[in-house]
N, CA, C, O and CB atoms as a CASP TS submission, in Angstrom:
PFRMAT TS
TARGET T0000
AUTHOR 0000-0000-0000
METHOD Language model
MODEL 1
PARENT N/A
ATOM      1  N   MET     1     -38.524 105.232  63.726  1.00  0.00           N
ATOM      2  CA  MET     1     -39.037 104.036  63.099  1.00  0.00           C
ATOM      3  C   MET     1     -38.786 102.817  63.977  1.00  0.00           C
ATOM      4  O   MET     1     -39.647 101.947  64.106  1.00  0.00           O
ATOM      5  CB  MET     1     -38.406 103.845  61.729  1.00  0.00           C
ATOM      6  N   LYS     2     -37.594 102.761  64.584  1.00  0.00           N
ATOM      7  CA  LYS     2     -37.284 101.625  65.443  1.00  0.00           C
ATOM      8  C   LYS     2     -38.218 101.577  66.647  1.00  0.00           C
ATOM      9  O   LYS     2     -38.602 100.508  67.121  1.00  0.00           O
ATOM     10  CB  LYS     2     -35.830 101.692  65.907  1.00  0.00           C
ATOM     11  N   ARG     3     -38.570 102.770  67.126  1.00  0.00           N
ATOM     12  CA  ARG     3     -39.456 102.827  68.294  1.00  0.00           C
ATOM     13  C   ARG     3     -40.843 102.279  67.942  1.00  0.00           C
ATOM     14  O   ARG     3     -41.451 101.581  68.753  1.00  0.00           O
ATOM     15  CB  ARG     3     -39.569 104.281  68.819  1.00  0.00           C
ATOM     16  N   ALA     4     -41.340 102.583  66.763  1.00  0.00           N
ATOM     17  CA  ALA     4     -42.651 102.104  66.330  1.00  0.00           C
ATOM     18  C   ALA     4     -42.650 100.580  66.179  1.00  0.00           C
ATOM     19  O   ALA     4     -43.616  99.914  66.552  1.00  0.00           O
ATOM     20  CB  ALA     4     -43.054 102.771  65.002  1.00  0.00           C
ATOM     21  N   ILE     5     -41.580 100.044  65.640  1.00  0.00           N
ATOM     22  CA  ILE     5     -41.474  98.588  65.486  1.00  0.00           C
ATOM     23  C   ILE     5     -41.396  97.915  66.853  1.00  0.00           C
ATOM     24  O   ILE     5     -42.021  96.879  67.076  1.00  0.00           O
ATOM     25  CB  ILE     5     -40.236  98.216  64.636  1.00  0.00           C
ATOM     26  N   ALA     6     -40.630  98.506  67.764  1.00  0.00           N
ATOM     27  CA  ALA     6     -40.512  97.943  69.109  1.00  0.00           C
ATOM     28  C   ALA     6     -41.846  97.985  69.839  1.00  0.00           C
ATOM     29  O   ALA     6     -42.220  97.021  70.507  1.00  0.00           O
ATOM     30  CB  ALA     6     -39.450  98.696  69.913  1.00  0.00           C
ATOM     31  N   LEU     7     -42.574  99.108  69.715  1.00  0.00           N
ATOM     32  CA  LEU     7     -43.883  99.206  70.365  1.00  0.00           C
ATOM     33  C   LEU     7     -44.887  98.234  69.749  1.00  0.00           C
ATOM     34  O   LEU     7     -45.692  97.641  70.467  1.00  0.00           O
ATOM     35  CB  LEU     7     -44.417 100.639  70.268  1.00  0.00           C
ATOM     36  N   GLY     8     -44.849  98.067  68.457  1.00  0.00           N
ATOM     37  CA  GLY     8     -45.742  97.116  67.781  1.00  0.00           C
ATOM     38  C   GLY     8     -45.450  95.682  68.196  1.00  0.00           C
ATOM     39  O   GLY     8     -46.367  94.893  68.425  1.00  0.00           O
ATOM     40  N   THR     9     -44.177  95.353  68.291  1.00  0.00           N
ATOM     41  CA  THR     9     -43.779  94.010  68.725  1.00  0.00           C
ATOM     42  C   THR     9     -44.187  93.764  70.170  1.00  0.00           C
ATOM     43  O   THR     9     -44.658  92.677  70.503  1.00  0.00           O
ATOM     44  CB  THR     9     -42.265  93.819  68.567  1.00  0.00           C
ATOM     45  N   ALA    10     -44.011  94.758  71.028  1.00  0.00           N
ATOM     46  CA  ALA    10     -44.399  94.619  72.432  1.00  0.00           C
ATOM     47  C   ALA    10     -45.908  94.467  72.567  1.00  0.00           C
ATOM     48  O   ALA    10     -46.379  93.664  73.372  1.00  0.00           O
ATOM     49  CB  ALA    10     -43.916  95.825  73.245  1.00  0.00           C
ATOM     50  N   ALA    11     -46.668  95.229  71.790  1.00  0.00           N
ATOM     51  CA  ALA    11     -48.127  95.118  71.831  1.00  0.00           C
ATOM     52  C   ALA    11     -48.578  93.742  71.351  1.00  0.00           C
ATOM     53  O   ALA    11     -49.474  93.136  71.937  1.00  0.00           O
ATOM     54  CB  ALA    11     -48.776  96.219  70.974  1.00  0.00           C
ATOM     55  N   PHE    12     -47.959  93.259  70.290  1.00  0.00           N
ATOM     56  CA  PHE    12     -48.296  91.925  69.791  1.00  0.00           C
ATOM     57  C   PHE    12     -47.980  90.851  70.826  1.00  0.00           C
ATOM     58  O   PHE    12     -48.756  89.911  71.002  1.00  0.00           O
ATOM     59  CB  PHE    12     -47.541  91.637  68.490  1.00  0.00           C
ATOM     60  N   ALA    13     -46.852  90.984  71.509  1.00  0.00           N
ATOM     61  CA  ALA    13     -46.467  90.010  72.533  1.00  0.00           C
ATOM     62  C   ALA    13     -47.443  90.038  73.704  1.00  0.00           C
ATOM     63  O   ALA    13     -47.772  88.994  74.268  1.00  0.00           O
ATOM     64  CB  ALA    13     -45.040  90.287  73.028  1.00  0.00           C
ATOM     65  N   MET    14     -47.907  91.237  74.070  1.00  0.00           N
ATOM     66  CA  MET    14     -48.859  91.339  75.181  1.00  0.00           C
ATOM     67  C   MET    14     -50.204  90.714  74.822  1.00  0.00           C
ATOM     68  O   MET    14     -50.882  90.177  75.698  1.00  0.00           O
ATOM     69  CB  MET    14     -49.055  92.806  75.579  1.00  0.00           C
ATOM     70  N   VAL    15     -50.598  90.773  73.571  1.00  0.00           N
ATOM     71  CA  VAL    15     -51.862  90.178  73.131  1.00  0.00           C
ATOM     72  C   VAL    15     -51.705  88.671  72.953  1.00  0.00           C
ATOM     73  O   VAL    15     -52.623  87.918  73.278  1.00  0.00           O
ATOM     74  CB  VAL    15     -52.340  90.826  71.814  1.00  0.00           C
ATOM     75  N   ALA    16     -50.571  88.221  72.448  1.00  0.00           N
ATOM     76  CA  ALA    16     -50.376  86.811  72.132  1.00  0.00           C
ATOM     77  C   ALA    16     -50.075  85.961  73.360  1.00  0.00           C
ATOM     78  O   ALA    16     -50.364  84.765  73.354  1.00  0.00           O
ATOM     79  CB  ALA    16     -49.263  86.664  71.138  1.00  0.00           C
ATOM     80  N   ALA    17     -49.506  86.537  74.406  1.00  0.00           N
ATOM     81  CA  ALA    17     -49.109  85.753  75.580  1.00  0.00           C
ATOM     82  C   ALA    17     -50.294  85.077  76.269  1.00  0.00           C
ATOM     83  O   ALA    17     -50.203  83.883  76.553  1.00  0.00           O
ATOM     84  CB  ALA    17     -48.392  86.642  76.573  1.00  0.00           C
ATOM     85  N   PRO    18     -51.396  85.767  76.552  1.00  0.00           N
ATOM     86  CA  PRO    18     -52.523  85.071  77.188  1.00  0.00           C
ATOM     87  C   PRO    18     -53.132  83.993  76.294  1.00  0.00           C
ATOM     88  O   PRO    18     -53.610  82.970  76.784  1.00  0.00           O
ATOM     89  CB  PRO    18     -53.595  86.072  77.572  1.00  0.00           C
ATOM     90  N   LEU    19     -53.114  84.225  74.986  1.00  0.00           N
ATOM     91  CA  LEU    19     -53.663  83.220  74.082  1.00  0.00           C
ATOM     92  C   LEU    19     -52.803  81.965  74.068  1.00  0.00           C
ATOM     93  O   LEU    19     -53.330  80.856  73.976  1.00  0.00           O
ATOM     94  CB  LEU    19     -53.788  83.785  72.670  1.00  0.00           C
ATOM     95  N   ALA    20     -51.510  82.120  74.157  1.00  0.00           N
ATOM     96  CA  ALA    20     -50.606  80.974  74.167  1.00  0.00           C
ATOM     97  C   ALA    20     -50.671  80.229  75.489  1.00  0.00           C
ATOM     98  O   ALA    20     -50.428  79.023  75.532  1.00  0.00           O
ATOM     99  CB  ALA    20     -49.179  81.421  73.894  1.00  0.00           C
ATOM    100  N   ALA    21     -50.996  80.934  76.568  1.00  0.00           N
ATOM    101  CA  ALA    21     -51.031  80.309  77.889  1.00  0.00           C
ATOM    102  C   ALA    21     -52.403  79.742  78.232  1.00  0.00           C
ATOM    103  O   ALA    21     -52.576  79.194  79.320  1.00  0.00           O
ATOM    104  CB  ALA    21     -50.621  81.309  78.943  1.00  0.00           C
ATOM    105  N   ALA    22     -53.372  79.854  77.349  1.00  0.00           N
ATOM    106  CA  ALA    22     -54.725  79.360  77.622  1.00  0.00           C
ATOM    107  C   ALA    22     -54.705  77.843  77.788  1.00  0.00           C
ATOM    108  O   ALA    22     -53.971  77.135  77.097  1.00  0.00           O
ATOM    109  CB  ALA    22     -55.699  79.765  76.485  1.00  0.00           C
ATOM    110  N   ASP    23     -55.526  77.361  78.720  1.00  0.00           N
ATOM    111  CA  ASP    23     -55.593  75.917  78.967  1.00  0.00           C
ATOM    112  C   ASP    23     -56.259  75.211  77.795  1.00  0.00           C
ATOM    113  O   ASP    23     -57.189  75.727  77.176  1.00  0.00           O
ATOM    114  CB  ASP    23     -56.358  75.621  80.274  1.00  0.00           C
ATOM    115  N   ARG    24     -55.760  74.027  77.513  1.00  0.00           N
ATOM    116  CA  ARG    24     -56.383  73.202  76.488  1.00  0.00           C
ATOM    117  C   ARG    24     -57.554  72.468  77.105  1.00  0.00           C
ATOM    118  O   ARG    24     -57.512  72.128  78.287  1.00  0.00           O
ATOM    119  CB  ARG    24     -55.368  72.207  75.870  1.00  0.00           C
ATOM    120  N   SER    25     -58.576  72.219  76.349  1.00  0.00           N
ATOM    121  CA  SER    25     -59.702  71.446  76.872  1.00  0.00           C
ATOM    122  C   SER    25     -59.361  69.968  76.758  1.00  0.00           C
ATOM    123  O   SER    25     -58.763  69.530  75.775  1.00  0.00           O
ATOM    124  CB  SER    25     -61.027  71.778  76.108  1.00  0.00           C
ATOM    125  N   ALA    26     -59.745  69.210  77.767  1.00  0.00           N
ATOM    126  CA  ALA    26     -59.430  67.786  77.794  1.00  0.00           C
ATOM    127  C   ALA    26     -60.389  67.019  76.892  1.00  0.00           C
ATOM    128  O   ALA    26     -61.543  67.412  76.718  1.00  0.00           O
ATOM    129  CB  ALA    26     -59.493  67.242  79.235  1.00  0.00           C
ATOM    130  N   ALA    27     -59.912  65.947  76.334  1.00  0.00           N
ATOM    131  CA  ALA    27     -60.756  65.096  75.508  1.00  0.00           C
ATOM    132  C   ALA    27     -61.716  64.319  76.399  1.00  0.00           C
ATOM    133  O   ALA    27     -61.347  63.952  77.515  1.00  0.00           O
ATOM    134  CB  ALA    27     -59.901  64.133  74.652  1.00  0.00           C
ATOM    135  N   PRO    28     -62.918  64.061  75.946  1.00  0.00           N
ATOM    136  CA  PRO    28     -63.874  63.315  76.770  1.00  0.00           C
ATOM    137  C   PRO    28     -63.414  61.872  76.972  1.00  0.00           C
ATOM    138  O   PRO    28     -62.815  61.263  76.087  1.00  0.00           O
ATOM    139  CB  PRO    28     -65.270  63.337  76.125  1.00  0.00           C
ATOM    140  N   VAL    29     -63.706  61.348  78.146  1.00  0.00           N
ATOM    141  CA  VAL    29     -63.319  59.981  78.481  1.00  0.00           C
ATOM    142  C   VAL    29     -64.485  59.061  78.159  1.00  0.00           C
ATOM    143  O   VAL    29     -65.615  59.316  78.576  1.00  0.00           O
ATOM    144  CB  VAL    29     -62.904  59.857  79.981  1.00  0.00           C
ATOM    145  N   GLU    30     -64.216  58.000  77.425  1.00  0.00           N
ATOM    146  CA  GLU    30     -65.296  57.109  77.015  1.00  0.00           C
ATOM    147  C   GLU    30     -65.629  56.071  78.070  1.00  0.00           C
ATOM    148  O   GLU    30     -66.793  55.692  78.199  1.00  0.00           O
ATOM    149  CB  GLU    30     -64.934  56.420  75.732  1.00  0.00           C
ATOM    150  N   SER    31     -64.659  55.602  78.822  1.00  0.00           N
ATOM    151  CA  SER    31     -64.931  54.594  79.849  1.00  0.00           C
ATOM    152  C   SER    31     -64.061  54.887  81.059  1.00  0.00           C
ATOM    153  O   SER    31     -63.088  55.637  80.978  1.00  0.00           O
ATOM    154  CB  SER    31     -64.668  53.151  79.314  1.00  0.00           C
ATOM    155  N   GLU    32     -64.428  54.285  82.180  1.00  0.00           N
ATOM    156  CA  GLU    32     -63.676  54.513  83.405  1.00  0.00           C
ATOM    157  C   GLU    32     -62.370  53.729  83.385  1.00  0.00           C
ATOM    158  O   GLU    32     -62.188  52.799  82.600  1.00  0.00           O
ATOM    159  CB  GLU    32     -64.511  54.125  84.627  1.00  0.00           C
ATOM    160  N   SER    33     -61.484  54.127  84.259  1.00  0.00           N
ATOM    161  CA  SER    33     -60.204  53.448  84.370  1.00  0.00           C
ATOM    162  C   SER    33     -60.407  52.047  84.925  1.00  0.00           C
ATOM    163  O   SER    33     -61.294  51.824  85.748  1.00  0.00           O
ATOM    164  CB  SER    33     -59.239  54.248  85.258  1.00  0.00           C
ATOM    165  N   GLU    34     -59.596  51.115  84.483  1.00  0.00           N
ATOM    166  CA  GLU    34     -59.697  49.747  84.968  1.00  0.00           C
ATOM    167  C   GLU    34     -58.899  49.536  86.243  1.00  0.00           C
ATOM    168  O   GLU    34     -58.884  48.424  86.773  1.00  0.00           O
ATOM    169  CB  GLU    34     -59.229  48.782  83.904  1.00  0.00           C
ATOM    170  N   LEU    35     -58.240  50.557  86.749  1.00  0.00           N
ATOM    171  CA  LEU    35     -57.417  50.437  87.946  1.00  0.00           C
ATOM    172  C   LEU    35     -58.159  50.847  89.206  1.00  0.00           C
ATOM    173  O   LEU    35     -57.528  51.070  90.239  1.00  0.00           O
ATOM    174  CB  LEU    35     -56.174  51.269  87.800  1.00  0.00           C
ATOM    175  N   VAL    36     -59.483  50.953  89.151  1.00  0.00           N
ATOM    176  CA  VAL    36     -60.257  51.428  90.294  1.00  0.00           C
ATOM    177  C   VAL    36     -60.125  50.483  91.472  1.00  0.00           C
ATOM    178  O   VAL    36     -59.912  50.949  92.591  1.00  0.00           O
ATOM    179  CB  VAL    36     -61.723  51.591  89.917  1.00  0.00           C
ATOM    180  N   GLY    37     -60.240  49.183  91.274  1.00  0.00           N
ATOM    181  CA  GLY    37     -60.188  48.226  92.368  1.00  0.00           C
ATOM    182  C   GLY    37     -58.780  47.845  92.778  1.00  0.00           C
ATOM    183  O   GLY    37     -58.609  47.146  93.777  1.00  0.00           O
ATOM    184  N   GLY    38     -57.788  48.268  92.060  1.00  0.00           N
ATOM    185  CA  GLY    38     -56.414  47.880  92.348  1.00  0.00           C
ATOM    186  C   GLY    38     -55.906  48.408  93.668  1.00  0.00           C
ATOM    187  O   GLY    38     -55.196  47.701  94.383  1.00  0.00           O
ATOM    188  N   SER    39     -56.250  49.628  94.007  1.00  0.00           N
ATOM    189  CA  SER    39     -55.759  50.205  95.256  1.00  0.00           C
ATOM    190  C   SER    39     -56.398  49.525  96.456  1.00  0.00           C
ATOM    191  O   SER    39     -55.753  49.367  97.492  1.00  0.00           O
ATOM    192  CB  SER    39     -56.033  51.709  95.297  1.00  0.00           C
ATOM    193  N   LEU    40     -57.659  49.119  96.330  1.00  0.00           N
ATOM    194  CA  LEU    40     -58.327  48.411  97.423  1.00  0.00           C
ATOM    195  C   LEU    40     -57.679  47.049  97.643  1.00  0.00           C
ATOM    196  O   LEU    40     -57.506  46.625  98.786  1.00  0.00           O
ATOM    197  CB  LEU    40     -59.833  48.248  97.128  1.00  0.00           C
ATOM    198  N   LEU    41     -57.324  46.370  96.581  1.00  0.00           N
ATOM    199  CA  LEU    41     -56.665  45.069  96.688  1.00  0.00           C
ATOM    200  C   LEU    41     -55.293  45.211  97.334  1.00  0.00           C
ATOM    201  O   LEU    41     -54.925  44.395  98.180  1.00  0.00           O
ATOM    202  CB  LEU    41     -56.533  44.416  95.303  1.00  0.00           C
ATOM    203  N   ILE    42     -54.544  46.213  96.961  1.00  0.00           N
ATOM    204  CA  ILE    42     -53.218  46.434  97.548  1.00  0.00           C
ATOM    205  C   ILE    42     -53.336  46.773  99.024  1.00  0.00           C
ATOM    206  O   ILE    42     -52.527  46.311  99.829  1.00  0.00           O
ATOM    207  CB  ILE    42     -52.475  47.558  96.806  1.00  0.00           C
ATOM    208  N   ALA    43     -54.335  47.576  99.393  1.00  0.00           N
ATOM    209  CA  ALA    43     -54.542  47.923 100.804  1.00  0.00           C
ATOM    210  C   ALA    43     -54.914  46.687 101.615  1.00  0.00           C
ATOM    211  O   ALA    43     -54.444  46.528 102.742  1.00  0.00           O
ATOM    212  CB  ALA    43     -55.638  48.996 100.943  1.00  0.00           C
ATOM    213  N   ALA    44     -55.747  45.813 101.065  1.00  0.00           N
ATOM    214  CA  ALA    44     -56.137  44.591 101.768  1.00  0.00           C
ATOM    215  C   ALA    44     -54.936  43.664 101.951  1.00  0.00           C
ATOM    216  O   ALA    44     -54.768  43.074 103.018  1.00  0.00           O
ATOM    217  CB  ALA    44     -57.257  43.866 101.003  1.00  0.00           C
ATOM    218  N   LEU    45     -54.111  43.533 100.933  1.00  0.00           N
ATOM    219  CA  LEU    45     -52.914  42.693 101.051  1.00  0.00           C
ATOM    220  C   LEU    45     -51.931  43.276 102.061  1.00  0.00           C
ATOM    221  O   LEU    45     -51.297  42.530 102.807  1.00  0.00           O
ATOM    222  CB  LEU    45     -52.230  42.537  99.683  1.00  0.00           C
ATOM    223  N   GLY    46     -51.800  44.583 102.093  1.00  0.00           N
ATOM    224  CA  GLY    46     -50.926  45.229 103.075  1.00  0.00           C
ATOM    225  C   GLY    46     -51.424  45.018 104.490  1.00  0.00           C
ATOM    226  O   GLY    46     -50.632  44.749 105.393  1.00  0.00           O
ATOM    227  N   ALA    47     -52.741  45.139 104.696  1.00  0.00           N
ATOM    228  CA  ALA    47     -53.315  44.916 106.026  1.00  0.00           C
ATOM    229  C   ALA    47     -53.121  43.470 106.458  1.00  0.00           C
ATOM    230  O   ALA    47     -52.818  43.209 107.622  1.00  0.00           O
ATOM    231  CB  ALA    47     -54.811  45.277 106.040  1.00  0.00           C
ATOM    232  N   ALA    48     -53.289  42.528 105.537  1.00  0.00           N
ATOM    233  CA  ALA    48     -53.085  41.117 105.863  1.00  0.00           C
ATOM    234  C   ALA    48     -51.625  40.854 106.229  1.00  0.00           C
ATOM    235  O   ALA    48     -51.352  40.061 107.130  1.00  0.00           O
ATOM    236  CB  ALA    48     -53.507  40.223 104.682  1.00  0.00           C
ATOM    237  N   ALA    49     -50.702  41.494 105.557  1.00  0.00           N
ATOM    238  CA  ALA    49     -49.283  41.311 105.871  1.00  0.00           C
ATOM    239  C   ALA    49     -48.949  41.873 107.248  1.00  0.00           C
ATOM    240  O   ALA    49     -48.170  41.273 107.989  1.00  0.00           O
ATOM    241  CB  ALA    49     -48.408  41.982 104.804  1.00  0.00           C
ATOM    242  N   VAL    50     -49.529  43.015 107.595  1.00  0.00           N
ATOM    243  CA  VAL    50     -49.286  43.601 108.917  1.00  0.00           C
ATOM    244  C   VAL    50     -49.860  42.709 110.003  1.00  0.00           C
ATOM    245  O   VAL    50     -49.212  42.489 111.026  1.00  0.00           O
ATOM    246  CB  VAL    50     -49.895  45.011 109.012  1.00  0.00           C
ATOM    247  N   ILE    51     -51.063  42.192 109.800  1.00  0.00           N
ATOM    248  CA  ILE    51     -51.680  41.298 110.792  1.00  0.00           C
ATOM    249  C   ILE    51     -50.855  40.029 110.950  1.00  0.00           C
ATOM    250  O   ILE    51     -50.644  39.572 112.073  1.00  0.00           O
ATOM    251  CB  ILE    51     -53.129  40.943 110.385  1.00  0.00           C
ATOM    252  N   ALA    52     -50.385  39.450 109.849  1.00  0.00           N
ATOM    253  CA  ALA    52     -49.560  38.243 109.924  1.00  0.00           C
ATOM    254  C   ALA    52     -48.254  38.524 110.663  1.00  0.00           C
ATOM    255  O   ALA    52     -47.798  37.684 111.439  1.00  0.00           O
ATOM    256  CB  ALA    52     -49.267  37.705 108.513  1.00  0.00           C
ATOM    257  N   ALA    53     -47.648  39.678 110.439  1.00  0.00           N
ATOM    258  CA  ALA    53     -46.410  40.021 111.138  1.00  0.00           C
ATOM    259  C   ALA    53     -46.650  40.183 112.630  1.00  0.00           C
ATOM    260  O   ALA    53     -45.824  39.754 113.435  1.00  0.00           O
ATOM    261  CB  ALA    53     -45.810  41.303 110.564  1.00  0.00           C
ATOM    262  N   VAL    54     -47.767  40.796 113.016  1.00  0.00           N
ATOM    263  CA  VAL    54     -48.079  40.962 114.436  1.00  0.00           C
ATOM    264  C   VAL    54     -48.304  39.612 115.092  1.00  0.00           C
ATOM    265  O   VAL    54     -47.842  39.389 116.211  1.00  0.00           O
ATOM    266  CB  VAL    54     -49.316  41.852 114.621  1.00  0.00           C
ATOM    267  N   VAL    55     -49.001  38.709 114.421  1.00  0.00           N
ATOM    268  CA  VAL    55     -49.251  37.377 114.981  1.00  0.00           C
ATOM    269  C   VAL    55     -47.945  36.616 115.139  1.00  0.00           C
ATOM    270  O   VAL    55     -47.741  35.958 116.160  1.00  0.00           O
ATOM    271  CB  VAL    55     -50.225  36.583 114.090  1.00  0.00           C
ATOM    272  N   LEU    56     -47.063  36.687 114.163  1.00  0.00           N
ATOM    273  CA  LEU    56     -45.790  35.968 114.256  1.00  0.00           C
ATOM    274  C   LEU    56     -44.886  36.551 115.339  1.00  0.00           C
ATOM    275  O   LEU    56     -44.188  35.805 116.026  1.00  0.00           O
ATOM    276  CB  LEU    56     -45.071  35.999 112.913  1.00  0.00           C
ATOM    277  N   ILE    57     -44.889  37.857 115.498  1.00  0.00           N
ATOM    278  CA  ILE    57     -44.054  38.486 116.519  1.00  0.00           C
ATOM    279  C   ILE    57     -44.604  38.232 117.913  1.00  0.00           C
ATOM    280  O   ILE    57     -43.838  38.055 118.860  1.00  0.00           O
ATOM    281  CB  ILE    57     -43.945  39.986 116.266  1.00  0.00           C
ATOM    282  N   ALA    58     -45.923  38.213 118.047  1.00  0.00           N
ATOM    283  CA  ALA    58     -46.548  38.041 119.358  1.00  0.00           C
ATOM    284  C   ALA    58     -46.535  36.587 119.819  1.00  0.00           C
ATOM    285  O   ALA    58     -46.861  36.310 120.973  1.00  0.00           O
ATOM    286  CB  ALA    58     -47.973  38.551 119.324  1.00  0.00           C
ATOM    287  N   ASP    59     -46.171  35.667 118.957  1.00  0.00           N
ATOM    288  CA  ASP    59     -46.116  34.251 119.340  1.00  0.00           C
ATOM    289  C   ASP    59     -45.063  34.073 120.433  1.00  0.00           C
ATOM    290  O   ASP    59     -43.969  34.631 120.349  1.00  0.00           O
ATOM    291  CB  ASP    59     -45.791  33.343 118.104  1.00  0.00           C
ATOM    292  N   ASP    60     -45.406  33.285 121.463  1.00  0.00           N
ATOM    293  CA  ASP    60     -44.514  33.116 122.615  1.00  0.00           C
ATOM    294  C   ASP    60     -43.381  32.129 122.354  1.00  0.00           C
ATOM    295  O   ASP    60     -42.469  32.027 123.173  1.00  0.00           O
ATOM    296  CB  ASP    60     -45.307  32.659 123.812  1.00  0.00           C
ATOM    297  N   ASP    61     -43.410  31.424 121.276  1.00  0.00           N
ATOM    298  CA  ASP    61     -42.392  30.430 120.947  1.00  0.00           C
ATOM    299  C   ASP    61     -42.263  29.382 122.053  1.00  0.00           C
ATOM    300  O   ASP    61     -41.156  29.031 122.460  1.00  0.00           O
ATOM    301  CB  ASP    61     -41.043  31.113 120.709  1.00  0.00           C
ATOM    302  N   ASP    62     -43.403  28.890 122.533  1.00  0.00           N
ATOM    303  CA  ASP    62     -43.405  27.833 123.553  1.00  0.00           C
ATOM    304  C   ASP    62     -43.267  26.479 122.862  1.00  0.00           C
ATOM    305  O   ASP    62     -44.247  25.752 122.702  1.00  0.00           O
ATOM    306  CB  ASP    62     -44.712  27.884 124.419  1.00  0.00           C
ATOM    307  N   ASP    63     -42.072  26.155 122.465  1.00  0.00           N
ATOM    308  CA  ASP    63     -41.810  24.902 121.783  1.00  0.00           C
ATOM    309  C   ASP    63     -41.182  23.869 122.720  1.00  0.00           C
ATOM    310  O   ASP    63     -40.566  22.907 122.260  1.00  0.00           O
ATOM    311  CB  ASP    63     -40.906  25.141 120.589  1.00  0.00           C
ATOM    312  N   ASP    64     -41.336  24.064 124.031  1.00  0.00           N
ATOM    313  CA  ASP    64     -40.769  23.123 124.997  1.00  0.00           C
ATOM    314  C   ASP    64     -41.552  21.813 124.954  1.00  0.00           C
ATOM    315  O   ASP    64     -42.765  21.805 124.742  1.00  0.00           O
ATOM    316  CB  ASP    64     -40.784  23.722 126.431  1.00  0.00           C
ATOM    317  N   ALA    65     -40.846  20.718 125.155  1.00  0.00           N
ATOM    318  CA  ALA    65     -41.490  19.410 125.172  1.00  0.00           C
ATOM    319  C   ALA    65     -42.378  19.290 126.396  1.00  0.00           C
ATOM    320  O   ALA    65     -41.990  19.702 127.489  1.00  0.00           O
ATOM    321  CB  ALA    65     -40.444  18.281 125.151  1.00  0.00           C
ATOM    322  N   VAL    66     -43.570  18.726 126.221  1.00  0.00           N
ATOM    323  CA  VAL    66     -44.517  18.577 127.326  1.00  0.00           C
ATOM    324  C   VAL    66     -44.285  17.249 128.037  1.00  0.00           C
ATOM    325  O   VAL    66     -44.438  17.179 129.256  1.00  0.00           O
ATOM    326  CB  VAL    66     -45.975  18.669 126.817  1.00  0.00           C
ATOM    327  N   SER    67     -43.926  16.211 127.321  1.00  0.00           N
ATOM    328  CA  SER    67     -43.723  14.902 127.953  1.00  0.00           C
ATOM    329  C   SER    67     -42.356  14.844 128.627  1.00  0.00           C
ATOM    330  O   SER    67     -41.395  15.451 128.153  1.00  0.00           O
ATOM    331  CB  SER    67     -43.855  13.765 126.911  1.00  0.00           C
ATOM    332  N   PRO    68     -42.276  14.110 129.739  1.00  0.00           N
ATOM    333  CA  PRO    68     -40.997  14.019 130.459  1.00  0.00           C
ATOM    334  C   PRO    68     -39.980  13.123 129.808  1.00  0.00           C
ATOM    335  O   PRO    68     -38.872  12.970 130.322  1.00  0.00           O
ATOM    336  CB  PRO    68     -41.232  13.538 131.835  1.00  0.00           C
TER
END
């Protein structure tokens, strides 16, 4: 009797496991994300910061007085 119960439980587990692991379907999206342009803005600000740093570093610091 114990063997029959064990086999029945194992069979049920083998059938139920794929059903429990099935992917859920995603809900439909009504509108697009509002963060689409955010990454472009951050990239532009980063590029501007790099260019400004290069200009400041490349400056020769010629602050010598020209008049005698």
